[in-house]
N, C-alpha and C positions, 0 to 999 in steps of 0.2 A: 327535017325537023321530026323529032320523035312524037308519035301520037300517044296521048294519054289513054289508058285502058278504059273501055266503055263500062258504064255501070250496069249491073244485071237488071233485067226486067222481072216482073212478077212471076212469069212462067219459069225462068231460070232459077229463081229463088226457091220455088216450089219443088222443082226437079232435084235440086241439091239436097233438100230436106226430106225428099221422098214423100211429100204431102200433096194433096190436091190444091189447085189454084184457089178454089173457093175457101178451103180451110185456112190457107196462108193469108188470104185477103181479110177474112174475118178476124184472124188472130192479130193482124196489124192494127185493127180498129178496136181491140179489146172486146170482141164480140162475146156476149154471155153464153153462146152456144158452144164455145171452144174452152176446153179445160185450161186451168191456169198454167200447168206445166208446158203445154203446147204453145200457149201465148208467149211465155218467157223464152222458150227455145226459138220460136220464129223471130221475135223481136231482137234477140241477141244476134241471130244469124244475119238479119237484115242490116244491123248496125255494123257487123264485122265485114260484110260484103259490100257495104256502101250503097245499099238499095234505097232509092228515093222514088216515091210514087210519081207516075207520069200523069199529072193532073189533066192535061189536055186529052190524052187517050182515055182516061177514066171518065171524063165528062162525055166524050163521044159514045162510049159503051153504055153508060148507065144513066146519063142525064144528070149526074151528080158530080160536084167538084170536091165535096167534103171540105169546103171552105165557108166560113161564116164571116161576113163583112160587118164591122162596127164603124159607124160614122160618128166621129167625135169632134164637133166643131170647136175651135179654139175660143175660149171666152174672151181673150185679149191677146195682144202680141207682146205683152210685158213679160219680163223674166219671172219664172216661178209664179205663174198666175193662177194655175188650177191644179193643185196637188191632189184633189179628190179623184182625178181620172187615173192616178197611179194604182190605188187599190181596186178601182173598178176594172181596169184592164187586167190586173192580176187575177181577179175573180173570174172574168170571162175566159181568160186563157186557160186556167186550170180546168174549168168546166168543159170547155170545148175539147181539149186534149183528152180528157177522160172518156169522151164519147167518140174519139177517133177523128176529130175535126181540127182544122187549123184556123186560127183567128187572124183575120186581116184587118188592120186599122187604117181607116181613111180619115185624115184630118182636113178640115176646111177652115179658111180664114173667117174671122168674125163677120165680115160684111158679105160673105158669099150667100147666094140665094139657096135656101135649104132644099127646095124642090129640084133645082138644077143639079145640086150635088148628088141627090138620090138618083136622078135620071142618068147621070154620067156613070155612077157606080154600077147601076143595073146594066147599063149599056156595055160594060166591059165583059159581061157574061162569065165572071170569074168567081161567083159565089152561089150558094144554095139559098141564102136568105140574109136579111138585113137586121141589124140592131141600130136604131136611130135614137138620138137624144135631143134634149132641149126642145121639148114640144111647145108649139105655139097654139094660141087660141084658134079653134077651127082650122087645124093644121091641114094644108092642102096635100101633104105627102100621104096621108092616110087614104084618101079617095083614089089617088093615082096608083098606089101600090095595090090596093084592092082590085082595081080595074085591070091591072096587069097580071094579077094572080101571083104576085111575089110574096112568099112567106116573110113576115116581119114581126118584130116586137119593138116596143118603144120604152125608153126610160122616161117615164112621165106620161101624164094623161093629156088629152085634148078635150075641148067641149064640143067636138064634132059628134054628130048624131050616130056616126058609124061605130059599131062595136069592133074592137080590135084588141090584140094581145098587148099587155103592158105590165111593167113593174114600176112601182112608184114609192115614194116616201111621203108620209102624211105631213107635208110642209105646213098646211094650215094649222094642224094641231100643235106642231112644234112651236110655231110663232104664238099661238094662243096660250100655251102653257107658260112660255117664257114671259109674255106680256102680263099675264095674270099674276105671276110670281112677283114681278117688279112693282105692279100696282099694289099688291098686298103689303109691300115693304114701304109704301108711302111715296113712291115715285109718281109724278104727274106729268113730267116732260120726258118721254121715252122716244129715242131715235131708233129707226129700223133700217137695216140695209137689205136690199134685194138686188139680184143680178139682172141687169138689162131692163126688166120691166115688161117686155112683150110676151114672155113665156108663161106657161101655166104655173110653174113652181113659184114664180114671183107673185103672180096673182093670188095664189093660195096663201102665201106668207102674209101678204097685205090683208087678205080677208080675215085670217086668224088674229092678226094684230088689232084690227078695228073691232072685231067681235068681242075680244076681251075688254076693250074700253067700253063698248056698249053695254055689256053685261054688268060692268061696275058702275055704270051711270056717269062715266067720265069722258070728256071731250078729248079726242085724239087729234093732234095737229098734223095735217097732211104735209106741212113743210118739213117735218122731221123724218119723213120717209124718203130715203135716198135710193135712186135707181142708177146703178153704174156697174162696172166690172168688179170693183172692190178687190183688187190685189192689195198688197201692203201699202204701196204709195198712194193709190187712189183713196183707200180707206182713211189713211192718215190725213190727207188734205181735206177730205170731206168733213171729218170731225173737227179739224182746225176751224173751218168755216162755221160749224154749228156752235162751237164754244164761244164764238164772238158775237152771237145773237144777244139782244137785250135780255131775253129770257131763255137761256141755254138749256139743253137737256141735262138731266142728272143720271141718265142711264142709256145704254145702247144694246140692241140685239144685233149682233154681228152675223153676217151671212156665212162666214167660214172662219177657220183658224187663222187664215191670212188676213182677213178683215180684222180679227181680234188683235193681231200683232201690230197692224197699222194704227188701230185705235189706241193701243197702249203707248205707242210712240208719240201720238198727238197729245195725250194726257200728260206725259212727262214734260213735253215742251211747255205746257201751260202750268206746270207745277201742281197738277191735280193728282191726288192719290186714289188709286182703285184698290179695293172697293169702298174704302171709308168715305170718299167724297164723290165717287162715280161708280155705278154698278155696270158690270159687263156680263152678258150671257151670249154664248155662241153655239153654232152647230159645228161639231168636230167630226170630220170625215176620215181622219188619218190616225187617230189616237194621239195626236200631237199634244193635246192638253194634259194627257196622263203624265207627260214627261217635262212639261214646262215649269212645273212647281210654282204656279202663281196662286197664292192664297186668295180666296174670295171670288175667283173666276168660276162661274157656273157654265155647264155645257151639256148639250144633248149629243150623245155619241151615236154615230150612224155607221153601220158596218157596210162599207161600200163594196168590199170583196164579196160579201154575201149577196148584195144587190146584183153584182156582175154575174155570179153563178146563176141566180134566178132568171136573169135576162136570157142566158144561153138555154136554160131549161125551157123557158117559154117559147123561144124560137124553134128549138128542136121539136117541141110539141106541135107547132104549126107545120113543120116540114114532114114529120112522120104521120101525123093524124090530122090532115087538113079539114076533115069534116067535123071534128070535135069543136066544141065551143072554145073561144079564145082564152088563153091563160091570162089571168088577171090577179096581180098580187100587190098589196099595199103594205109597206112596212110601217107599223105603228111606232110612235116615239117612245123611247124608254124614259126612265127618270132623269131628272136634272142631277148631274154629278158636280162635285166641287163643294167646298165649304161655303156656307152662306155668310154674309157680312155679320159682324157682331152687333147685337142689339144696341141701339143708341149711337152707333158710329156714323150712320148715314145722315150727317148734318145738313147737307144741301137738300136732300130729299125732304127732310123735316120742315124745310122752309116753304114747301109748296103744298098748301092745304088742299 
């Protein structure tokens, strides 16, 4: 049997180019101390010769793997359930590669224990740091990672007393702005969708929702707050149920663009027109709303790719400068996009003084 030719190692690549091993190593990682012509020359030669870094040997020599692990638990096992993770992964991948790192994605089932998932990932010894998501209240992963000395950054905050690196979206403000807008239009029965309910993002959305009602001196009905995975099917079924209530909602704040699509399907089944008879506001993570062409649908646009880039920046800050204060960034909500309902068209809202 003919043996396939072995791939060159770093030393052989350097010898072929007539450069030092250190220069070649830095050029492969786009090191700023190497000029751009040399970087291009080295990377082209590596591609031509089929050079692939030996991660195991590299880790033994330097204590670094140049791999970042992102733990992204599945929201649900339904088809097309979490499109927001796609631009998030894209942003993380681009940022990691720009710094000479590889991004490794670790998915976990919805019912998996978050701490066990982190412990198993760390136990593999195959990464330099972790990006973890779906933060829970007083999240136990923070203390464990701190005690183990593992660099990490989280997508979302926890109410843990421990300071840690995080990137977050101001979910409370997004819900507060959306709720205040609907209240100003005369809606008094507003439904809210939140994912799961145990995580901090859900708690913040609920907080912003109730705060706007309180500021307006209006009672918010807790029965109109739904906690579920809210893919398209779940969202549609949930709104079906709400529309059959004796005093149904006249508006809904959807958790995502998929929740929005499910809500629209339910409204069509009930013969209700949006936005003239039912107002919808959503958070859009993928720019889908820009292309749906749905008049009267309002949305907050969230740049999830930029969030992903910031997560990598925060993690590399912990890896390269562990004694510095933790990187903490919160993305403020932008304006509500979309055409508002025409004055006088919201007949159902007008019936609720």
